C-alpha positions as CSV (number, residue, x, y, z in Angstrom):
1,M,3.5,6.6,13.4
2,Q,0.9,8.2,11.3
3,Y,-2.1,6.7,9.7
4,I,-1.8,5.4,6.2
5,E,-3.8,7.8,4.2
6,D,-2.3,8.0,0.7
7,Y,-4.7,5.9,-1.4
8,T,-3.1,7.4,-4.6
9,E,0.1,5.2,-4.3
10,I,-2.2,2.0,-4.9
11,E,-1.1,0.8,-8.3
12,D,-3.5,-0.1,-11.0
13,T,-1.4,-2.7,-12.8
14,E,-2.5,-6.0,-14.3
15,K,0.0,-7.8,-12.1
16,E,-1.8,-6.8,-8.9
17,Y,-3.1,-9.7,-6.9
18,I,-5.6,-7.8,-4.8
19,S,-8.1,-5.0,-5.9
20,K,-7.8,-1.4,-5.1
21,E,-11.0,-1.9,-2.8
22,E,-9.2,-4.9,-1.0
23,K,-6.2,-2.6,-0.5
24,I,-8.3,0.2,1.0
25,D,-9.9,-2.3,3.3
26,L,-6.5,-3.5,4.4
27,I,-5.2,0.0,5.1
28,N,-8.4,0.9,7.1
29,A,-7.9,-2.4,9.1
30,I,-4.3,-1.5,9.7
31,N,-5.4,1.9,11.1
32,K,-7.7,0.3,13.5
33,L,-4.7,-1.6,15.3
34,D,-3.4,-0.3,18.4
35,E,-0.3,1.9,17.8
36,K,2.3,-0.7,19.0
37,T,1.1,-3.4,16.6
38,K,0.4,-0.9,13.9
39,N,4.1,0.4,14.0
40,V,5.5,-3.2,13.6
41,I,3.1,-4.1,10.8
42,V,3.9,-1.0,8.8
43,L,7.6,-1.3,9.4
44,Y,7.8,-5.0,8.4
45,Y,5.2,-4.9,5.4
46,Y,5.3,-1.5,4.1
47,N,8.9,-0.4,4.8
48,E,10.3,-4.0,4.5
49,F,12.5,-3.9,7.5
50,R,13.7,-7.2,9.0
51,I,12.7,-8.2,12.6
52,E,16.2,-7.4,13.8
53,E,16.0,-3.8,12.3
54,I,12.5,-3.3,13.8
55,A,13.7,-4.4,17.2
56,R,16.7,-1.9,17.0
57,I,14.4,0.9,15.8
58,L,11.7,0.5,18.3
59,E,14.2,-0.6,21.1
60,I,12.3,-3.7,21.9
61,P,13.3,-7.4,21.9
62,K,13.0,-9.5,18.7
63,G,10.6,-11.7,20.4
64,T,8.3,-8.8,21.1
65,V,8.4,-7.8,17.4
66,K,7.6,-11.3,16.4
67,S,4.7,-11.4,18.9
68,R,3.4,-8.1,17.7
69,L,3.5,-9.3,14.1
70,D,1.5,-12.5,15.0
71,T,-1.0,-10.4,16.9
72,G,-1.2,-8.0,14.1
73,R,-1.8,-10.7,11.5
74,N,-4.5,-12.4,13.6
75,K,-6.3,-9.1,14.2
76,L,-6.1,-8.0,10.5
77,Y,-7.4,-11.4,9.7
78,N,-10.4,-11.1,12.0
79,L,-11.1,-7.5,10.9
80,L,-10.9,-8.4,7.2
81,E,-12.9,-11.6,7.5
82,G,-15.8,-9.6,9.2
83,R,-16.1,-7.6,6.2
84,R,-16.5,-10.5,3.8
85,S,-19.3,-12.1,5.9
């Protein structure tokens, strides 16, 4: 899986809930995750695959997908909270 580098896809609509800067911070944080965790996060949140689909794509158990999602969310929270302090 490649890094998320294309910042041009970030939309500038009034309906957006987070700023462009926050989106860039999120992308940078995702790119700091280990490859296995990052793959699951990107497939789930950016490609909108279901857990069952991710398990099939990566050839891992559904429980492992859930665990990596949880790990990824926690790591992202910690990375992003550190920037706000």
